[in-house]
N, C-alpha and C positions, 0 to 999 in steps of 0.2 A: 643549807647546812654549813656550819663553820668549818674551816680547814682543819685537818687533823693536827694534833700536837706534834712537836718535833720528835718526841719519843716514839709515837706510833709510826711516824714516817721512817724512823731508823729501823723499827721492827720490820716494816715492809721491805726495806732495802736488804736487810740481813736475810729475810725469807727468800727474796729473789735470788740472792747469791747462793743460798743453800739448796735451791731447787734448780739451779742452772746445770744442765747435764754436760755442758761443754767445758765447765770450769769447776771441777770437783775440789773439795776440801779447801775452801778459801781460808787464807791465813788472816790473823787479826789485822795485819797491815793492809791486806787487800780489802777487807771489810771497811777499814778506815778510809781507804782511797775512794771506794764507791760511795760511801756516805758523804764525804767531803765534796765529791764531784756533783752529786745530785742535790745536796742541800746548800752548797756554796758556803759551807761552814765546817771547819775542822773540829772533830771531837776526839777526846783522849781515848787511849786503850781502855782505861778504867771505866769510862762511860759505856763502851761497847760490851765489856765484860758484864756490867750491871744489866745492860739490855738483854743479853743472852740469858742471864740468870732469871730475869723477869719473865722472858718468853717461856722458860722451862717450868715456871710455877703453874699450879693447877688453875683452871678457869675460875674457880670460886675465890682465888686470891688475886684475880685480875690478870692472870697470865693466859697462855694458850695450851699449856701441857705439851710444849714442843719437845720432841725427842732429840735434842741437840747433844751431840757427843764430840769429843776432841780426839783426833787420831795423831798420836805422837810422831809416827813415821812420816806423815805428810805435813806435820806442824800446822794442821788446819782443822776446821769444824765441818760437821756433816749431820744430816738428818738420818737417824737410825730407822730405815724403812722396814727392817725386820720387826721392830717394835710397833711402828705405826705406818703401814704401807701408804705411799703417795701423800704423806703429810705436807700440808702447807697452811699457814695461818689464814690464807685466803678462803679456805673452806669453811671458816667460821664467820658468823655474822657478828653478834654482840656477845661479849663475855658478861659475867654477872655484874662486874663493876660498871661496864658500859650500860647495862640494863638499868642499874640503879640511877645513873646519871640521866638516862633517857626518861625514866619514870619521873624524876624530879622536874625535868623540862616539860614533860607532858602535864604534870601537875600544875605548873605555872600557866601553860597554855590553856588548861581547862578553866582557869579563872576568867579567860576571855569569852567563854561560851555564853555568858550572860550579856556580853557587850556585842560580840559579833553574832548577829541574829541570822547569818547566812546558813542555809541547810548544808551547802557544800563544805563550809568551814567545819561544822560540827561532824559531818561525815568523815572528813579528813582526820579529825582528832580521834574519832572512833577507830579508824583504820590504823592510826599510829599505835594505839593501845593493842589492837589485835595483832599487829605485826611484831610486837615484842614476844608474843607467843609463849607466855609463861603463866603459870597458875597463880592467881591472886590469893594472897594469904593475909593474915592479920599483920604480918611484918610489912608487906607491901603497902597496906593501908596506912600504917604508921609512918612509912617513908613519905607517902603522898601528903600526909597531914603535918609533915615536919616543917613546912614553910607556909607563911601566911602573908602574901603580898597585899598591898593596899587595894581594896576593891572599889572600883569607880562606879559600878552599876551600869545600867544600860545607857548608852550615849546615843541620842537621836542622830540619825544620819549614817550610823555605822552599817546599816543594812545596804548602803550604796557603795561600801568600800570596794567590793570586788569589781563592780562595773567600771570604776575609775582606774583600778589596777590594770584591768583589761585594756582600757582606753589608752593608758600610758604605754603599755607594752606594744600594742598594735598600732599606735599613732592614729587614733580615731577621735575626731571632735565630739564633744558631748553637749547636748542641749538640755538645760534644766531651769527650773524656777528657783530664784535665789531671794531670800528674805534678808533685808538689811536691818540689823538691830538699831543702827544709828538713825537711818532715815525712816524706819518703820514702814517699809513698803515691799511688795513683791515685784520681781522683775524677771522676765524670761531672757536668758543669756545663752550664747554659744561660746564655749571655751575649748581651747586646744590644750589638754592637760599634759604637763611635763613630769610632775612627780607628786607624791603624797607626802606631806610633812607633818610630824607630830610636834606639838608645842604646848606645854603646860596642860597635859591631859586632854588636849583637843587635837583633831586631825583637820588638815587643810589641803585643798586641791590647789596646786600652784601651776599656773599656765597663762597662755595668751587669751585675752578676752576680745571678742569682736565688737563689743559694745562701744559706740562712738565716744561715750564718756571716758573710756579707758584708752583712747586712740594713741596717746603718747606714752603709754606704759607697756614695757616689754613683758613684765610679769605682774600677775594679780593673784591674790590669795582669797580663797573662798572656803569658809568653815563648813565641814560636812554637816554639822548640826543645823545649818541654814539652807540646805539644798533639798529640793523636792523634785520628784519625778524625772530623774536623769535618764536620757535616751541617747544611745550611740547613733550618730547620723552619718549619712553617705555624703561626705564633703571632703575636699582636699585639705590635708592636714598642714598646718603651718609649723614647721619644726623649730626647735630652740636653736638660736644662732650660736650660742656659746654656753655649753654645759658647765664649763668651769665658772663662768659668771653666775650661773644659776645656783651652783653649790655655794659660792662665796656670799650669796645673799644672807646666809644664816651664820657664817663664820664669826662675824663681829657683832652679833646680837644676842640678847636674851629675849626669847619670844620672837614675834614677827611684826608687832604693831608699832611701826616707826612713828614717833611723835609728830614730826613735821618733815616730810620728804625734801622740801626745798632748803630748810635750814640745817638739817642733820643728815647729810648724805655719807659723811666719812666718820670713821672712829675718832673719838676724842678721849683724852685722859680723864678718868673719873677716880677721885681719891676719896676713900671712906675710912672713918675711924670706928673700929669695932671694940666693944667692951671686953673686959677681962673674962666675963662669964661666957661670952660667945666666941672668943678668940680661937680656941682649939677646934670648935665645930667648923668655923669658916676656913681654918687651915687644912683640916682633914678632908673637907668637902668644898673645894673652891667654888665660888660663885660662877666663874667663867675660866676657860683655859688660859686666858691672858693674865690672870691674877698673879701678882707678886705682892709679898708682904714684908713689912718692916716691924720688928718687935720693939715695944717700949717696955724695957725690962723693969723699970721703976714702978709702973702701974699695972702691968700685965695686959694692957691694951695693945692692939696691933693696928697698923695703918696699911690698908691694902690699896693697890692701884690697878685699875682695869682699863683696857683699851676697847671701847665699845661705841657702837652707834646707839644713842639713847632710844629706848622704847618704853611704851606704857608698862610692859611687863617688868622692866627694870625698876621703874618708880614703885610699882606695886610690891616688888621684892624688898626694896629698901624700907618701905613703910611697914612691911610685915615684921621687921626686926625691932620696931618700936624704939625704945630708949637705948637699945644695944648697938645702934648704928647711926653714925652722923656723917653727913656729906661735908667734905672739906672743900672740894672743888669738882666741877666748875661752879661759878657763882650763880648762874641761872638755874642750875639743878638744885642748889641749896635753897634758893628762893621758892622754887616749885614745891619742894618737900615741905618747907615751912608753911606755905599757903594751904596745902592740903591738910596738914596737921591742925592748923588753926580752924579750918573749915569743919574738920571732924570734931574738934573740941567744942565748937559752937553748937553742935547738936546735943551736947550734954549740959549746957548751961541753963 
């Protein structure tokens, strides 16, 4: 579950102050002090007053119906327990706005029900809906149907997702049969999984392989769609030596399929020219976090620079832009794109 927003965190702090029997009638200065101390960030009196106003709103308006009053003689706030005995926002689970958000999230998760064939996943999703504990109406159905994510359909291998999550959490090696698309062969492997990584709509197991062919490689990638009959085995687990290094494997890449591990180990500068028609799309949705761009105001084109370890996925991405993207440098990448375009064109001659 994602961490609560700052606003909700402030509501909870205000609630604790108002229900503290040893410090009654906290002033706005005291509320500000407590919020600053707990969040490490100072907020204005105006923000706190807005928070109190929001907490007092009815639940159907996203509030808690909190009976907050101000006592002039103490210059402080209090809960009117005559109006609502023993009130605290902790007594409430989700308000109507929360439920709407949860329904939207559940609607997105439900799209995965065709992909995640696990019974426990689908049961968890069912329990999530049940826990909302509200009557389904036509309005709720409209809300659920208000979003339409891209549907990938069933992905082979996703039925093994849970077993690998379990193996990663409990640090248990896994034995499975792996099919290599490149070598067109099956092979039994024992892998010590460190994490599951999604890349371009596919999931991969990342870990250490006991296969002698991979003896000099600390990390290997295995597509879930190529894995058969995974089994947890009773064997000493080889832990990851450096989790920071593991995470950095993906920081400077698009995808995971490095073109040549020996030649392209470090990020290099890649400069691309993007057409006027696609310029705003690439600026609004950068190809990679390292992207910086320079406008060419006379033509509307932009020049973007990326710091990346070249991958097959990067080449595929550049080719997908067709006439709207041109490689400026490095020279070897320009030649590679040119070669692939010529080869593609040859199929239509």
